Every structure is written in structure tokens, then in C-alpha cells.
C-alpha positions in Angstrom: -129.4 75.3 -131.7 -128.8 76.7 -128.4 -124.9 76.4 -128.6 -124.3 78.0 -124.8 -126.9 77.7 -122.2 -125.5 78.6 -118.6 -128.5 78.5 -116.3 -131.1 80.1 -118.2 -129.0 82.8 -119.9 -128.3 81.7 -123.6 -125.4 83.4 -124.5 -125.6 83.8 -128.5 -122.1 83.3 -130.4 -122.1 85.2 -133.6 -119.8 83.4 -136.6 -117.6 85.5 -138.9 -118.4 88.3 -136.5 -121.4 88.6 -138.1 -123.9 90.4 -135.6 -126.6 88.2 -136.8 -127.2 84.7 -136.3 -129.8 82.9 -138.6 -130.8 79.0 -138.2 -132.9 77.1 -140.8 -133.9 74.9 -137.9 -135.1 71.4 -138.5 -134.6 69.8 -134.9 -137.3 67.8 -133.3 -135.8 69.1 -129.8 -137.3 71.5 -127.3 -135.7 74.2 -125.3 -136.1 74.9 -121.7 -136.7 78.1 -120.1 -133.9 80.6 -121.2 -133.2 84.3 -122.2 -130.4 85.9 -124.0 -129.3 89.8 -124.7 -130.0 88.9 -128.3 -133.5 89.8 -129.8 -135.1 87.0 -131.7 -137.5 86.5 -134.5 -139.0 83.6 -135.3 -140.8 82.4 -138.1 -142.2 78.4 -138.9 -141.8 77.2 -142.5 -143.3 74.0 -142.6 -145.4 72.6 -139.7 -146.4 74.7 -136.3 -143.8 75.5 -133.6 -144.9 76.4 -130.1 -143.2 79.1 -128.1 -143.9 80.2 -124.4 -142.9 83.8 -123.6 -143.7 85.2 -120.3 -146.1 82.5 -119.8 -148.1 82.9 -122.6 -148.2 80.1 -125.1 -148.0 80.7 -129.1 -148.9 78.1 -131.9 -147.4 79.4 -134.4 -148.7 78.5 -138.0 -146.2 78.2 -141.0 -145.5 82.1 -141.9 -146.8 83.2 -138.7 -143.9 85.6 -137.0 -143.1 85.9 -133.4 -140.6 88.9 -132.4 -139.2 88.4 -128.7 -137.0 91.5 -127.5 -133.8 90.7 -125.4 -134.2 89.5 -121.7 -137.5 87.9 -122.2 -137.8 84.5 -120.6 -139.0 81.8 -123.4 -139.3 78.0 -123.6 -139.6 76.4 -127.3 -141.4 73.1 -128.4 -140.7 71.6 -131.7 -142.9 69.3 -133.4 -141.6 66.0 -134.5 -140.7 67.2 -138.2 -140.8 70.6 -139.5 -138.8 73.7 -140.5 -138.6 77.0 -138.8 -136.5 80.4 -139.5 -135.0 81.4 -136.1 -133.2 84.7 -136.1 -131.2 86.2 -133.3 -129.2 89.7 -133.3 -127.0 91.7 -131.5 -129.8 94.3 -130.1 -127.0 96.8 -129.1 -126.0 97.3 -132.5 -129.5 99.0 -133.5 -130.5 100.5 -130.0 -128.0 103.7 -130.6 -130.5 104.7 -133.7 -132.7 107.6 -132.4 -136.0 106.6 -131.0 -135.4 103.0 -131.5 -134.8 101.9 -127.8 -138.1 103.7 -126.9 -140.1 102.1 -130.1 -138.3 98.8 -129.1 -139.6 98.9 -125.5 -143.4 99.0 -126.7 -142.7 95.7 -128.3 -142.1 93.9 -125.3 -142.9 91.2 -124.3 -143.5 90.0 -127.5 -145.3 90.7 -130.8 -147.0 88.4 -133.1 -147.5 89.0 -136.9 -149.8 86.9 -138.9 -151.5 87.2 -142.4 -155.0 86.5 -140.2 -154.5 89.6 -137.8 -152.9 92.1 -140.1 -152.1 91.2 -143.9 -150.8 94.5 -145.0 -147.9 94.5 -142.0 -147.5 90.7 -142.9 -147.1 91.1 -146.3 -144.4 93.7 -145.9 -142.3 91.9 -143.2 -142.0 88.4 -144.3 -140.1 89.0 -147.5 -137.7 90.8 -145.5 -137.0 87.6 -143.1 -136.6 85.5 -146.3 -134.4 88.1 -148.2 -132.3 88.4 -144.8 -131.9 84.6 -145.1 -130.9 84.4 -148.5 -128.2 87.3 -147.8 -127.2 85.4 -144.6 -126.4 82.1 -146.6 -124.6 83.8 -149.7 -121.5 84.5 -150.5 -122.1 87.9 -151.7 -119.8 91.0 -150.8 -121.2 93.3 -147.8 -123.5 90.5 -147.0 -123.8 91.7 -143.4 -124.5 95.3 -144.1 -127.2 94.1 -146.7 -128.7 91.9 -144.0 -128.6 94.7 -141.3 -130.1 97.2 -143.5 -133.2 94.9 -143.9 -133.2 94.3 -140.3 -133.3 97.9 -139.8 -136.3 98.3 -142.4 -138.0 95.3 -140.8 -138.0 97.0 -137.2 -138.9 100.5 -138.6 -141.8 98.9 -140.3 -143.1 97.0 -137.2 -142.2 100.1 -134.8 -144.1 102.4 -137.1 -147.0 100.0 -137.2 -146.9 99.8 -133.2 -147.2 103.8 -133.1 -149.7 104.1 -135.8 -151.7 101.0 -135.8 -152.6 101.5 -132.3 -153.7 105.0 -132.5 -152.2 106.2 -129.6 -153.7 109.3 -129.4 -156.9 108.6 -131.0 -158.7 111.8 -130.1 -156.3 114.0 -132.0 -155.6 115.1 -135.4 -152.8 113.6 -137.6 -150.4 116.5 -137.1 -151.2 116.4 -133.2 -150.8 112.7 -132.9 -147.5 112.8 -134.5 -146.1 116.0 -132.3 -147.3 113.9 -129.1 -145.4 110.9 -130.3 -142.2 112.6 -130.7 -142.5 114.4 -127.3 -143.6 111.0 -125.6 -140.6 109.1 -127.7 -138.2 112.1 -126.0 -139.3 111.4 -122.7 -138.9 107.6 -122.9 -135.5 108.2 -124.2 -134.4 110.5 -121.0 -135.8 107.9 -118.7 -133.9 105.1 -120.7 -130.9 106.9 -120.3 -131.5 108.2 -116.6 -133.3 105.3 -115.1 -130.8 104.6 -112.1 -131.2 108.5 -111.2 -133.6 110.1 -109.0 -136.3 111.2 -111.7 -139.3 113.1 -110.5 -142.7 113.4 -112.6 -142.2 117.5 -112.5 -139.0 116.8 -114.9 -140.9 114.5 -117.4 -143.9 116.8 -117.6 -141.4 119.6 -118.2 -139.7 117.9 -120.9 -142.9 116.9 -122.7 -144.5 120.4 -122.0 -147.5 119.5 -119.9 -148.9 119.8 -116.4 -148.3 116.7 -114.1 -151.8 115.9 -114.5 -152.2 115.9 -118.3 -148.7 114.1 -118.6 -149.3 111.2 -116.6 -152.8 110.7 -118.4 -151.0 110.8 -121.6 -147.9 108.8 -120.9 -150.3 105.9 -120.0 -152.1 106.5 -123.2 -148.6 106.1 -125.0 -147.0 103.1 -123.3 -149.8 101.5 -121.8 -148.4 101.6 -118.4 -147.8 104.4 -115.7 -144.4 106.6 -115.8 -143.6 104.9 -112.4 -144.2 101.3 -114.0 -142.2 102.4 -116.9 -139.4 103.7 -114.8 -139.1 100.8 -112.4 -139.1 98.4 -115.7 -136.0 100.0 -117.3 -134.3 99.8 -113.7 -135.2 96.1 -113.3 -133.6 95.8 -117.1 -130.6 97.9 -115.9 -130.3 95.3 -112.8 -130.6 92.3 -114.9 -127.2 93.1 -116.5 -125.6 93.9 -113.0 -127.1 90.3 -111.2 -124.8 88.4 -113.9 -121.7 89.7 -112.3 -120.5 87.8 -109.4 -118.6 90.4 -107.9 -121.8 92.5 -107.2 -123.7 92.0 -104.1 -127.6 92.3 -104.2 -127.5 95.4 -102.2 -125.0 97.1 -104.5 -126.9 96.1 -107.5 -130.0 97.5 -105.9 -128.2 100.9 -105.4 -126.6 101.1 -108.8 -130.1 100.4 -110.5 -131.8 103.6 -108.8 -133.7 101.8 -106.1 -133.6 103.6 -102.5 -133.7 100.4 -100.4 -133.1 96.7 -100.9 -136.5 96.0 -99.6 -138.1 97.7 -102.6 -135.9 96.4 -104.8 -136.5 92.8 -104.1 -140.6 93.8 -104.3 -140.1 95.3 -107.4 -137.9 92.7 -109.0 -140.3 89.9 -107.6 -143.3 91.8 -109.3 -141.4 91.8 -112.6 -139.6 88.8 -112.9 -141.6 86.4 -110.5 -138.4 85.4 -108.6 -136.1 87.3 -106.1 -132.9 88.8 -107.3 -131.1 86.3 -105.1 -132.8 83.5 -106.9 -132.2 85.0 -110.1 -128.7 85.6 -109.5 -128.3 81.7 -108.7 -130.1 81.0 -112.0 -127.4 82.8 -113.4 -124.5 81.2 -111.6 -122.1 79.0 -112.7 -123.6 75.5 -113.7 -121.6 75.1 -116.4 -122.6 75.0 -120.4 -124.8 73.1 -121.7 -123.9 73.1 -125.4 -126.4 72.1 -128.2 -125.4 71.7 -131.9 -127.2 73.1 -134.6 
């Protein structure tokens, strides 16, 4: 299934210029720890499928859905027999949609949807995965556009559920909640776009229209982390892409990613990725491609 594995970075190749790859996977083959710039959705059809994301083990039952955003390290363990849908797609095709990038960030490091835990959500998104599969293997005209429209719908439903299901601002009325969500999505979008710059909390509070103290408290309520952690996480995501470039030194990567010193970069990077930037760069070095046939 993994056609090109270089170090731990899987390069997902898309056939027929199709930005989506979908496997009806029957292989009793395990896949070592890896990551890719594609987003991934896994749903077993027959028998279990075990996935470890970010050191957390998930034993997926048939019909369970696991969503893995781009860049997350994961391992796959297959039973002796079974079948599962594995869908990968080029995330960059959706990230330019307004609000998508920030909402997508709230799905990190993964999301699981099961009929047991959230019947209503599961009943909405499971048919979409099955319909995407039908389109993918069909010979219909405009099948790519059709599959993408369903994929967007899948993430809209998931994103809205993530926003509303969590009741991120539970002590406010519905109208105020929506206003707060819009404001903080705007702040997150600004941070995503300017993460390599020197962003001050005063600037962010001004965008949201709150005092510094009130802003810090509400931001944590909205994202589940402090604005500083959110900013660092995006700087690390930016650095990951740069570390693949063999022509850039670690110091250059640190500076281009918005870190004021190499020491800070090394410390923050290790906190998030559990290895140093140097180890990470070596991990993505030229170790040759390991090809796996589907």
C-alpha cells in the first residue's frame, strides 16, 4: 500500500492526476512508523485494524472511522485477514477554503468516530466514505469533482461537530457562541499565516476585540491550548517542511520558522516531535525508497 517510503516520510502518489487515493486494502501487512503530507481516513469493513497515532493505540472495529491529519506519525497493524478502506488526499487542495485550516487543526492529532460514541455523526459521515469509494472506482464523468465535493462535505460535518459538539463556549448563548467561534477562527487563521513572524499577544487580543487576559482565557477554551503553544505548534509544522530540504541548515530552518535562537528551536521541536531537528532531518535523509505494491 505504501508505494514510496523514504525514511519515515511516505510520499503518496496520486494516479490519473486524481488528488485522492483510495485503497480497498486486504493486505495482512504491517506498516512501520511513517508520516505523509496527505491527510488520511481509515475505516475497517471486515475484521479489526490497529493503528498507533502519536503513541496512542486504536483498535478499530468494522465501521469505526479514524481521521489522521497530515504530518502525524502513525503505524498500521493488520490482522491475518480482513478488509478496510484507506483514503488519502492532498490536503493542500482544501486548506485554501476559508476557515478550513484552523478547523482542521482542531482535529489534531486524530479523531475517531464510532457508532457507539456518536451515532448521529457516524450515520452522517459513514455513507460519505462509501459514496467516495463508489465514485473513485467508477467510470463516471466528473468523478474527481464528485468525490471532492463529498470529501469537503465529510470535513464540513466533522468540523462543525468538532466546534459545536464540544460546546467550546458553554456559558454563552448560541448567538454569542457563534460570534466567539468566528472571532477565534479569524485569530487562528491570522496565526497560521503569520506564524514565522514576531506575533505578540496584544496584536491577537486586538484582532479578537478582547482584553489580553480575557483573550488568553478564551483562546485556551477554544483550542485546548495556550496561544503560545498554538503558535509554536504551527512554527514546528512550518519547520518540518523545511527540514526535508537538504540544502537548508538547522539554524536556517530555525530562523525561517520564527524562532529567535537555535537552542529554543531544538527544545521546542523535541517537545513536539520527541526527537531533535537533526535526528528528524536524518530520518528524512536519502535512505532510498522502499516500495510496497498495493
